[in-house]
C-alpha positions in Angstrom: 105.8 166.9 125.5 102.4 166.5 123.8 100.0 163.6 124.6 100.7 161.9 121.3 104.5 162.3 121.7 104.2 160.7 125.2 102.2 157.8 123.8 104.6 157.3 120.9 107.6 157.2 123.2 105.8 154.8 125.4 104.8 152.4 122.6 108.3 152.5 121.2 109.7 150.9 124.4 111.0 147.3 123.8 108.7 145.8 126.3 105.5 146.7 124.3 103.9 143.9 122.3 104.5 144.2 118.5 100.8 144.2 117.8 100.3 147.2 120.2 103.0 149.1 118.3 101.6 148.4 114.9 98.1 149.3 116.1 99.3 152.7 117.1 101.1 153.1 113.8 97.9 152.3 111.9 95.8 154.6 114.1 98.1 157.5 113.2 97.4 156.8 109.6 93.8 155.7 109.5 90.6 157.4 110.7 89.5 154.1 112.2 90.5 150.5 112.1 88.7 148.2 109.8 88.2 144.4 110.0 91.3 143.9 107.8 93.4 145.8 110.3 92.1 143.8 113.3 92.8 140.6 111.4 96.4 141.7 110.7 97.0 142.7 114.3 95.7 139.3 115.4 98.1 137.6 113.0 101.0 139.7 114.3 100.1 138.7 117.9 100.1 135.0 116.8 103.4 135.4 114.9 105.0 137.0 117.9 103.7 134.1 120.1 105.4 131.6 117.8 102.6 130.5 115.5 103.4 130.0 111.8 101.6 132.9 110.2 102.0 134.1 106.6 103.6 137.5 107.5 106.7 138.2 105.4 108.8 140.1 107.9 107.8 140.6 111.5 110.7 143.1 111.9 108.7 145.6 109.7 106.2 145.9 112.5 108.8 146.4 115.1 110.2 149.5 113.5 110.3 152.7 115.6 107.3 155.0 115.1 108.2 158.5 114.2 106.9 161.3 116.3 107.5 164.0 113.6 104.7 166.6 113.8 103.6 165.6 117.3 106.4 167.1 119.4 106.1 170.6 121.0 107.0 173.0 118.2 109.7 175.6 118.7 108.5 177.7 115.8 105.4 177.7 113.6 105.5 176.2 110.1 103.9 178.2 107.3 102.8 176.8 104.0 103.7 179.2 101.2 103.2 177.4 97.9 102.0 174.2 96.4 103.1 173.2 92.9 104.0 172.9 90.1 102.7 169.3 90.4 103.6 166.3 88.3 101.2 163.6 87.2 98.6 164.2 90.0 95.1 163.3 88.6 94.4 165.6 85.8 96.0 168.8 87.3 97.8 170.8 84.7 101.5 170.4 85.6 102.6 174.1 85.5 100.0 175.3 88.0 101.0 176.6 91.4 98.9 177.8 94.4 100.5 180.5 96.7 99.3 180.9 100.2 99.6 184.1 102.2 101.6 183.7 105.4 99.4 185.8 107.6 95.6 185.3 107.7 93.5 183.0 105.6 93.8 181.7 102.1 90.6 180.3 100.6 90.8 177.9 97.5 87.4 177.7 95.9 86.7 175.2 93.2 83.5 173.7 91.8 83.3 170.0 91.5 85.7 168.6 88.9 88.2 171.6 89.1 91.0 169.8 91.0 90.3 171.0 94.5 90.3 167.5 96.0 93.5 166.6 94.2 95.4 169.5 95.7 93.9 168.7 99.1 95.0 165.1 98.7 98.6 166.2 98.2 98.6 168.1 101.5 96.9 165.2 103.3 99.8 163.0 102.3 102.6 165.5 102.8 101.4 167.0 106.0 99.8 165.5 109.1 96.3 164.2 108.4 94.0 163.1 111.2 92.9 159.9 109.6 93.5 157.9 106.5 95.8 159.3 103.8 93.9 159.4 100.6 95.3 157.6 97.5 96.9 159.7 94.9 96.6 158.6 91.3 98.2 159.9 88.1 96.4 161.1 85.0 94.9 157.9 83.6 94.4 159.7 80.3 98.1 160.6 80.0 101.0 158.2 79.2 103.1 159.9 81.9 104.3 157.1 84.2 106.0 159.4 86.8 105.2 159.0 90.4 102.8 161.8 91.6 104.9 164.6 93.0 104.9 168.3 93.7 107.0 171.2 94.7 106.1 172.5 98.2 107.3 175.8 99.6 107.2 176.4 103.3 108.9 178.5 106.0 109.8 177.7 109.6 109.4 180.7 111.8 111.3 183.7 110.4 113.9 181.4 108.8 114.5 181.3 105.0 111.9 179.8 102.8 112.3 176.1 101.8 111.3 174.7 98.5 111.3 170.9 98.5 110.5 168.1 96.1 107.8 166.0 97.6 107.1 162.5 96.0 104.1 160.4 96.8 104.9 157.6 99.3 108.6 158.4 99.4 110.7 160.0 102.1 108.5 162.2 104.3 109.5 165.8 105.1 109.4 166.2 108.9 108.8 170.0 109.0 105.6 169.6 107.0 104.2 167.2 109.7 103.7 170.3 111.9 100.9 171.4 109.5 97.5 169.8 110.3 94.9 168.9 107.7 91.3 168.4 108.8 88.2 167.3 107.0 84.8 165.9 108.0 86.2 162.3 107.9 89.4 162.7 109.7 88.8 164.6 112.8 88.7 161.7 115.2 85.6 163.1 116.8 82.9 160.5 117.2 79.6 162.3 118.0 77.1 159.9 116.4 76.8 157.5 119.3 73.6 155.6 120.1 73.9 156.3 123.8 76.3 159.1 124.2 77.9 162.1 122.6 81.6 161.3 123.1 84.7 162.9 121.8 88.1 161.3 121.8 90.9 163.9 121.9 94.1 163.4 119.9 96.3 161.0 121.8 93.7 159.6 124.0 91.8 158.2 121.1 94.9 156.1 120.3 94.7 154.4 123.7 90.9 154.0 123.4 91.3 152.3 120.1 94.3 150.2 121.3 92.0 149.0 124.1 89.5 148.0 121.5 92.2 146.0 119.7 93.1 144.2 122.9 89.4 143.4 123.5 89.1 142.0 120.0 92.2 139.9 120.2 91.3 138.7 123.7 87.9 137.5 122.5 89.6 135.6 119.6 92.2 134.1 122.0 89.6 133.0 124.6 87.8 131.1 121.9 91.1 129.4 121.0 92.0 128.7 124.6 88.6 126.9 125.1 89.3 124.9 121.9 92.7 123.7 123.0 91.9 123.1 126.7 90.8 119.5 126.2 93.7 117.0 126.5 94.3 114.4 123.8 94.6 110.9 125.1 98.1 109.6 124.7 99.2 105.9 124.2 99.9 103.7 127.2 103.5 102.5 127.5 105.6 100.5 130.0 106.3 102.6 133.1 109.9 103.4 134.2 111.0 103.8 130.6 112.4 106.9 129.1 109.7 106.9 126.5 107.1 107.0 129.3 108.9 109.9 130.9 108.8 111.7 127.6 105.0 111.3 127.2 104.4 112.4 130.8 106.7 115.4 130.4 105.4 116.8 127.1 105.3 120.6 127.4 105.8 123.9 125.6 109.5 123.2 125.0 108.9 119.8 123.5 110.1 119.7 119.9 109.5 117.4 116.9 113.2 116.4 117.3 112.3 115.2 120.8 109.4 113.2 119.5 111.6 111.7 116.8 114.1 110.5 119.4 111.3 108.4 121.0 110.0 106.9 117.8 111.6 103.5 117.1 114.1 103.4 114.3 114.6 100.5 111.9 117.9 99.5 113.6 116.1 99.5 116.9 113.4 97.3 115.6 116.1 94.8 114.6 117.7 95.1 118.0 114.3 94.4 119.6 114.0 91.2 117.6 117.5 90.2 118.5 116.9 91.1 122.2 113.9 88.7 122.3 116.1 85.9 120.8 118.9 86.7 123.2 116.6 86.6 126.2 115.3 83.2 125.1 118.9 81.9 124.6 120.0 83.3 128.0 117.2 81.5 129.8 118.4 78.2 128.2 122.2 78.4 128.8 124.5 77.7 131.7 127.2 80.2 132.8 130.0 78.3 131.0 127.9 77.9 127.8 127.0 81.6 127.8 130.6 82.7 128.4 131.8 80.5 125.5 129.1 82.0 123.3 130.1 85.5 124.2 133.8 84.8 123.7 133.1 83.5 120.2 131.2 86.6 119.4 134.1 88.8 120.5 136.6 86.8 118.6 134.3 87.0 115.5 134.0 90.8 115.6 137.5 91.9 116.6 139.4 91.0 113.3 136.8 92.8 111.3 137.1 95.9 113.5 140.9 95.7 113.3 140.8 95.5 109.5 138.4 98.4 109.1 140.4 100.4 111.7 143.6 99.9 109.8 142.0 101.0 106.6 140.5 104.0 108.4 143.8 105.0 109.8 145.5 104.6 106.4 143.3 107.3 104.7 142.3 109.4 107.8 142.8 113.2 107.8 145.8 112.8 110.1 147.4 110.2 107.9 146.8 112.3 104.7 148.2 115.3 106.6 151.3 113.3 107.6 151.9 112.1 104.0 151.4 115.6 102.8 154.2 116.8 105.1 156.5 114.0 103.8 155.6 114.9 100.2 156.3 118.5 100.9 159.7 117.6 102.5 160.6 115.4 99.6 159.7 118.1 97.0 161.6 120.7 98.9 164.8 118.6 99.2 164.6 117.5 95.6 164.4 121.1 94.6 167.4 121.9 96.7 169.4 119.0 95.1 168.4 120.3 91.7 169.8 123.7 92.5 173.2 122.1 93.5 173.2 120.0 90.3 172.5 123.1 88.2 175.3 125.1 89.7 177.7 122.1 89.4 177.0 121.0 85.8 175.6 124.1 84.2 178.6 124.6 81.9 178.9 121.1 80.6 178.0 120.5 76.9 175.5 117.7 77.8 172.1 118.1 79.5 170.7 116.0 82.4 174.1 115.4 84.0 173.3 114.7 87.6 169.8 113.6 87.0 168.4 110.4 88.7 169.0 108.4 85.4 172.6 109.7 85.2 173.1 109.0 88.9 172.1 105.3 88.3 174.6 105.1 85.5 177.3 106.6 87.6 176.7 104.2 90.5 176.7 101.2 88.1 180.0 102.3 86.6 181.5 102.6 90.1 180.4 99.0 91.0 181.8 97.7 87.7 185.3 99.2 88.2 185.4 98.1 91.9 184.5 94.5 90.7 187.5 94.5 88.3 190.1 95.5 90.8 189.5 97.0 94.2 192.8 98.8 93.9 191.5 100.9 91.0 190.4 104.4 92.0 187.0 105.8 91.3 186.7 108.1 89.6 189.9 107.6 87.7 192.7 110.1 88.1 194.7 112.1 85.5 196.8 109.9 83.2 194.9 106.7 84.3 193.1 104.5 81.8 189.3 104.6 82.1 188.2 100.9 82.4 184.9 101.8 80.6 186.1 103.8 77.5 189.8 102.7 77.7 190.8 106.3 77.1 193.5 108.2 79.0 192.0 110.5 81.6 193.0 114.1 80.9 193.4 116.8 83.6 190.1 118.4 82.7 188.3 115.1 82.6 189.6 114.1 86.0 188.5 117.4 87.5 185.0 117.0 86.1 184.7 113.4 87.3 185.7 114.4 90.8 183.0 117.0 90.7 180.6 114.3 89.7 181.6 112.2 92.7 181.4 115.2 95.0 177.9 115.8 93.8 176.9 112.2 94.5 178.4 112.6 98.0 176.8 116.0 98.7 174.4 116.2 101.8 171.6 117.9 99.8 171.6 115.0 97.4 171.6 112.5 100.3 168.7 114.3 102.0 166.8 114.3 98.8 167.3 110.5 98.4 166.2 109.9 101.9 163.1 112.0 101.6 162.3 110.3 98.3 162.6 106.9 99.8 160.4 107.9 102.8 157.7 109.3 100.5 157.8 106.3 98.2 157.5 103.9 101.1 154.4 105.8 102.4 152.8 105.8 98.9 153.6 102.2 98.5 151.9 101.3 101.8 148.8 103.2 100.8 148.8 101.6 97.3 149.1 98.1 98.8 146.4 98.7 101.4 142.9 97.4 100.7 139.7 96.3 102.4 139.1 92.6 102.0 135.9 91.4 103.7 135.8 87.9 102.3 137.1 86.3 105.5 134.7 88.3 107.7 131.5 87.0 106.3 130.3 85.3 109.5 130.9 88.5 111.5 129.0 90.6 109.0 126.1 88.1 108.9 126.0 88.2 112.7 126.1 92.1 112.8 123.1 92.2 110.4 121.0 90.9 113.4 121.9 94.2 115.2 121.8 96.6 112.3 119.7 96.2 109.1 121.8 98.7 107.2 125.2 97.3 108.0 125.8 96.3 104.4 125.0 99.9 103.2 127.2 101.4 105.9 130.1 99.2 105.0 129.6 100.0 101.2 129.7 103.7 102.0 132.8 103.2 104.1 134.6 101.4 101.3 133.5 103.9 98.7 134.8 106.8 100.8 138.0 104.9 101.6 138.7 104.3 97.9 138.0 107.9 97.0 140.4 109.2 99.6 143.1 106.6 98.6 143.0 107.7 95.0 143.3 111.3 96.1 146.5 110.4 98.0 148.1 108.5 95.1 147.5 111.3 92.6 150.7 113.3 92.9 149.0 116.4 91.5 146.7 116.8 94.5 147.5 119.1 97.4 147.3 116.8 100.4 146.9 119.8 102.7 143.5 120.6 101.2 140.8 118.0 101.8 137.8 120.1 100.9 137.2 118.3 97.7 137.0 114.8 99.1 134.3 113.2 101.4 134.7 113.0 105.1 135.5 109.6 106.5 132.8 108.6 108.9 133.9 106.5 111.9 130.4 105.6 113.1 130.7 102.1 111.6 133.8 101.5 113.6 132.1 102.9 116.7 129.1 100.7 116.2 131.3 97.5 116.0 133.5 98.6 118.9 130.4 99.3 121.1 129.1 95.8 120.2 132.4 94.3 121.3 132.6 96.4 124.5 129.0 95.4 125.4 129.9 91.7 125.0 133.1 92.2 127.0 131.2 93.8 129.7 128.7 91.0 129.7 131.5 88.5 129.9 132.9 90.3 133.0 129.5 90.3 134.7 128.7 86.6 134.2 130.2 84.5 137.0 127.2 83.0 138.7 123.7 81.9 137.5 122.3 85.0 139.2 124.3 87.1 136.9 122.5 85.6 133.9 119.2 86.7 135.6 120.5 90.2 136.0 121.6 90.2 132.3 118.2 89.0 131.3 116.6 91.7 133.4 118.7 94.4 131.7 117.9 93.1 128.3 114.2 93.1 129.1 114.4 96.7 130.3 116.0 97.6 127.0 113.4 95.6 125.1 110.7 97.5 127.0 112.2 100.7 126.0 112.2 99.7 122.3 108.6 98.4 122.7 107.5 101.7 124.1 109.2 103.6 121.3 107.4 101.3 118.9 104.1 102.2 120.4 104.9 105.9 120.2 105.8 105.5 116.6 102.5 103.9 115.8 100.6 106.7 117.7 102.8 109.5 116.4 99.9 111.5 115.0 98.2 111.6 118.5 101.4 112.6 120.2 102.1 115.4 117.6 98.6 116.7 118.1 99.0 116.8 121.9 102.4 118.6 121.5 100.7 121.1 119.1 97.8 121.5 121.5 100.0 122.3 124.5 102.1 124.7 122.5 99.0 126.4 121.1 97.3 126.6 124.5 100.4 128.2 126.0 100.9 130.6 123.1 97.3 131.8 123.3 97.6 132.2 127.0 100.7 134.3 126.4 98.8 136.4 123.9 96.0 136.8 126.4 98.4 138.3 129.0 99.3 140.9 126.4 95.7 142.0 126.0 95.6 143.1 129.6 94.9 146.8 129.4 96.2 147.8 132.9 99.2 149.6 131.4 97.0 151.4 128.9 94.6 152.5 131.6 97.5 153.8 133.7 98.9 155.9 130.8 95.5 157.1 129.9 94.8 158.3 133.4 98.1 160.1 133.6 97.6 161.8 130.3 94.0 162.6 131.1 95.0 164.4 134.3 97.3 166.7 132.3 95.9 167.1 128.8 92.2 166.4 129.3 90.8 167.6 132.6 92.9 170.7 133.1 93.3 172.0 129.6 91.0 170.6 127.0 87.8 171.1 129.0 88.6 174.8 129.5 89.3 175.2 125.8 86.1 173.4 124.9 84.0 175.8 127.1 85.7 178.7 125.3 85.0 177.3 121.9 81.3 176.7 122.7 81.1 180.4 123.5 82.9 181.5 120.4 80.6 179.4 118.2 77.6 180.9 119.9 76.1 177.7 121.1 73.4 178.9 123.5 70.4 176.8 122.7 71.0 174.7 125.8 73.8 174.6 128.3 76.5 171.8 127.8 79.8 171.2 129.4 82.7 168.8 129.0 83.1 165.9 131.4 85.4 162.9 131.6 84.7 159.2 132.3 86.8 156.1 132.1 86.1 153.1 130.0 88.3 150.0 130.2 91.7 151.3 129.5 90.7 154.8 128.1 89.4 158.1 129.1 86.4 159.5 127.2 85.7 163.2 126.9 81.9 163.4 127.2 79.6 166.3 126.3 76.6 166.4 128.7 73.8 168.8 129.6 74.6 171.1 132.4 72.7 170.2 135.6 71.0 167.3 133.8 73.3 164.5 133.2 70.5 162.0 133.0 69.3 163.3 129.6 71.6 162.5 126.7 72.7 165.4 124.5 72.2 163.5 121.3 68.5 163.0 122.1 67.8 166.7 121.9 70.6 168.1 119.7 70.0 168.4 116.0 72.5 167.0 113.5 73.8 170.6 112.9 74.1 171.1 116.7 76.0 167.9 117.1 78.4 168.8 114.3 78.9 172.2 115.9 79.8 170.5 119.2 82.3 168.3 117.3 83.9 171.3 115.6 84.2 173.0 119.0 86.0 169.9 120.2 88.3 170.1 117.2 89.3 173.7 118.0 89.6 172.9 121.7 92.1 170.1 121.0 93.8 172.3 118.4 94.4 175.1 120.9 95.2 172.9 123.9 98.5 171.7 122.4 99.8 175.3 122.0 100.6 175.0 118.3 100.7 178.0 115.9 101.6 176.2 112.7 99.4 176.3 109.6 96.0 174.5 109.6 94.3 173.3 106.5 90.6 172.7 106.4 89.1 170.7 103.5 85.4 171.4 103.1 84.9 171.8 106.9 81.1 172.4 106.8 79.8 169.5 104.8 76.2 168.6 106.0 75.9 171.8 108.1 73.0 174.1 107.5 73.3 177.8 106.8 73.1 178.9 110.5 76.0 176.7 111.6 78.0 177.5 108.5 78.0 181.2 109.4 79.2 180.4 112.9 82.0 178.1 111.7 83.0 180.7 109.1 83.3 183.4 111.8 85.3 181.0 114.0 87.7 180.2 111.1 88.2 183.9 110.4 88.8 184.5 114.0 91.4 181.7 114.1 93.1 183.1 111.0 94.1 186.2 113.1 96.2 184.0 115.3 97.7 181.5 112.8 97.8 180.7 109.1 94.6 179.1 108.0 94.0 177.5 104.6 90.5 176.5 103.5 89.5 174.4 100.5 85.8 174.6 99.6 83.4 173.9 96.8 80.6 175.6 98.7 79.9 179.1 97.3 77.6 180.0 100.2 80.3 179.1 102.7 82.8 181.2 100.7 80.5 184.1 100.9 80.1 183.6 104.6 83.8 183.6 105.1 84.1 186.9 103.1 81.4 188.4 105.2 83.0 187.3 108.5 86.2 188.8 107.3 84.5 192.1 106.8 83.3 192.1 110.4 86.8 191.3 111.7 89.0 194.3 110.9 92.2 192.5 111.9 91.5 189.6 109.5 93.3 189.1 106.2 91.6 186.9 103.6 92.8 186.0 100.2 90.6 184.1 97.8 91.7 182.1 94.8 89.6 179.9 92.6 90.2 176.8 90.5 89.1 176.4 86.9 89.4 173.6 84.3 90.0 173.2 80.6 88.6 170.4 78.5 91.5 168.1 79.3 93.1 169.5 82.4 92.0 170.7 85.8 93.5 172.7 88.7 93.9 175.9 86.7 94.6 178.5 89.4 92.9 181.9 89.2 94.1 184.8 91.4 90.5 186.0 92.0 87.5 184.5 93.7 84.7 183.1 91.5 82.5 185.8 90.0 79.5 184.8 92.3 81.6 185.6 95.4 83.0 189.0 94.2 81.8 192.2 95.9 80.7 195.1 93.8 84.0 196.8 93.9 85.9 193.7 92.8 83.3 193.0 90.1 84.0 196.5 88.8 87.7 195.8 88.7 87.0 192.6 86.8 84.9 194.6 84.3 87.8 197.0 83.8 89.9 194.1 82.6 87.1 192.9 80.3 86.7 196.5 78.9 90.4 196.5 78.0 89.9 193.2 76.1 87.0 194.7 74.2 89.1 197.7 73.2 91.6 195.3 71.7 88.9 193.4 69.8 87.6 196.7 68.4 91.0 197.4 66.9 91.9 194.0 65.7 88.8 191.7 65.7 85.8 191.2 63.6 82.3 192.8 64.0 81.0 189.4 65.2 83.7 189.0 67.8 83.1 192.5 69.0 79.3 191.9 69.3 79.8 188.7 71.3 82.3 190.4 73.7 80.1 193.4 74.3 77.0 191.2 74.9 78.9 189.2 77.4 80.2 192.4 79.1 76.7 193.8 79.6 75.6 190.5 81.1 78.3 190.8 83.7 77.5 194.5 84.1 73.9 193.7 84.8 75.0 191.2 87.5 77.3 193.9 89.0 74.3 196.3 89.3 72.3 193.5 91.0 75.2 193.0 93.5 75.4 196.8 94.0 71.7 197.0 94.9 72.0 194.1 97.3 75.3 195.1 98.9 75.4 199.0 98.7 72.0 200.5 98.0 70.1 198.2 100.4 73.0 197.9 102.8 72.9 194.1 102.9 69.5 194.1 104.7 68.6 191.1 102.5 71.3 189.1 100.8 71.4 186.3 98.3 72.1 183.0 100.0 71.2 184.6 103.3 68.3 183.3 105.4 68.1 186.3 107.8 66.9 189.9 107.4 69.5 192.3 108.8 67.0 194.8 110.3 69.7 196.7 112.2 71.0 197.8 108.8 67.7 199.5 107.8 68.6 202.8 109.5 70.9 203.7 106.6 68.2 203.2 103.9 66.4 206.6 104.5 68.5 208.3 101.8 67.3 206.3 98.8 65.9 208.7 96.2 63.9 208.6 93.0 67.1 209.5 91.2 68.8 206.4 92.6 65.9 204.3 91.3 65.9 205.9 87.9 69.7 205.4 87.5 69.4 201.7 88.4 66.3 201.1 86.3 67.9 202.8 83.3 71.2 201.0 83.5 69.8 197.6 84.1 67.3 198.0 81.4 70.1 198.8 78.9 72.1 195.8 80.1 69.1 193.5 79.7 68.5 194.6 76.1 72.2 194.0 75.2 73.2 190.8 76.8 72.2 187.5 75.1 70.1 186.1 78.0 66.8 186.5 76.2 65.5 185.5 72.9 64.8 188.9 71.3 63.1 189.3 67.9 65.5 190.3 65.2 63.9 193.6 64.5 64.2 194.5 68.2 67.9 193.8 68.4 69.9 196.7 69.4 73.1 197.7 67.6 76.1 197.3 70.0 77.3 200.4 71.8 80.5 202.1 70.8 83.6 201.8 72.9 83.1 205.3 74.3 79.5 204.4 75.3 80.7 201.3 77.0 83.3 203.4 78.9 80.6 205.8 80.0 78.3 202.9 81.3 81.3 201.5 83.2 82.0 204.9 84.8 78.4 205.2 85.8 78.5 202.1 88.0 81.9 203.1 89.4 80.7 206.5 90.4 77.5 205.3 91.9 79.4 202.6 94.0 81.9 205.2 95.2 79.1 207.6 96.1 77.3 204.9 98.1 80.5 203.8 99.9 82.1 207.1 100.6 79.2 209.6 101.0 76.5 207.4 102.4 78.8 205.1 104.4 77.4 201.8 103.0 79.6 199.0 104.3 
């Protein structure tokens, strides 16, 4: 497990404060925390403590932090290709950069050629030490696609992977094993006023988290001081619940609690009534008081009974019971209808057996029986029907017997019974009503106890009528009450409580002393209402005190979370494993590799409130600060040594990308860093983006001195509209003599084609340009081969050890060079020659001969004279 992985696992534990977790998340993305980050973390801490803060979703900051790219890697990850890209700055979409798997790939580009845009893609896709730069599309193009790119990579010896990477979309975990460094993102702070300190990866997270805690702690302490002064609360009668509430205000007190102890309008009315009652009680005898109470009870009970009866008539239970009766009636009526249908379905008339028909049949039976009780009903065969005076046939007699049997059938009787029961219930509901005319005195008296009694009764009657109409509408399903208002029984409860209170008073009053007790109880209740009235008047003060106590407690809670003891413990544990035993050794080795020998330095450790700092100090002279004697270049060199020390200590072998790693370094240190990067490329894949032609040259030279190195240089170019055009070769200025000759071979082939197909003017321009390049190739040959790199362009040193090979320079060498360069100077358009002095352009054969001359001379110097 790496240091950062250990920290991520630790911070993801549920017990960690949310602002700690988000601070680590930010630190993995940003090179340093700015004021806006600190303010956000303070807001998160407040939100977590219960403050109302404008943070949309606190759960976003609780999310688990991914440790992709920080775990111990099983196999190295190689970057093989970048592109084609889509809508990334002004990079031409079809361009692609390939990277060699082994050794170093250098991408050189002048300012404005797209180098930074390619580097920004990798900083977002891979693991960047610091802030991920923003990627923008081509503002001069109408393409609205999100910036994206193809990325080709390989894990170990497995198959190649080509993935579609899109800006700010799902991250590709394998790519997080690839590190990208630049001068802004290394997490190495060496420009201290009083020390030269370096925060290794992982430990810098804890160091910065400590800073966050310190910042929030200072903010919290200011708030704690602000909320420490108590707000004076109103004075109320002791031994009241309202007094106990004021005394007991704490962090759990809610606005609902306060609301309960603010007097309501009903309670104000009760307070007025209590004062009157207390006055009446003091002036009445026991008998007078008992009679008064009895009258009150007799006044209220009829009203309660009337309202209760109305309530019961339309209650949920009552409607449910009527619904069952209705359902039973409908079921039995349907059963009777089935019997009727089966009995009379073949008759020529309809509605035989219907309720109207049944009424007619019963009337006929009564009529016949009234004429003569001996007559049978229904008439039998051959009898005279007393109604129609016709003789009853056999068929008619059979049918009339069926009619009578139907009337006597049990299903029909059950239907009749169910119908009667349902109609009786409906009739009782229909006849019920609420008449309050005779209860005026009771209602007037109750107004003294509740100011909204009229409103409550009006609402009760309105709900009663709605539910009554619902019952009487036969279309309604009485088993579904969702569409009608609930019937509130609080009115009944209120009147019932008044009656019970009076009944209880009546029981208690037997002696004059009982009246005194009753007065005492009412005075206590009056005191309670009075105290609640005072709290209502001083509500703003009480609310402020509740807020103060809650705020004070919340800020104290936040302060406990700024304690850095756990951070210090983890820092100490990690330091003992990752810092003292490993990183210091790697740092010493890196100092040696970089050739830092101007004064002796060594790595040391020191603790600082919750963190371990990796200090760089003078050997045997810890009193003198390194930054006081080290130049800027030396300080940067020490920082780069720290980078490599950290890089090697975690045991990774994945690709490393450096974006302009030597900004602000002078020539001497650039050479040392170039050599170190070449050395690193023999152990892992290294990719370097640079716009510094001198640094590119130093890399190439360092590669020459490292036989096992493998360096591939590509360059970037631009067109008028697009950038990022990938060229397979280094820029001309960085080419060696042999590579310049190869380039001239290609140019020569182009000239041959122009000679065959082009115009004289085109041929003249091409040849002139060719001889300008040829002249520069001769200059490079003199510097590199003839003079054996004793003195080089861009170089500040004279390589005297190379002088020993210069003893073989002859007059003939000088003559060849002088002749060839003179010819080149006369042919390329670098000087303003007089028209009459202009030379006619050489033929294609002459150009071939001049090219062969430099080829042969270069080979002779390299092979025979062993120029390197």
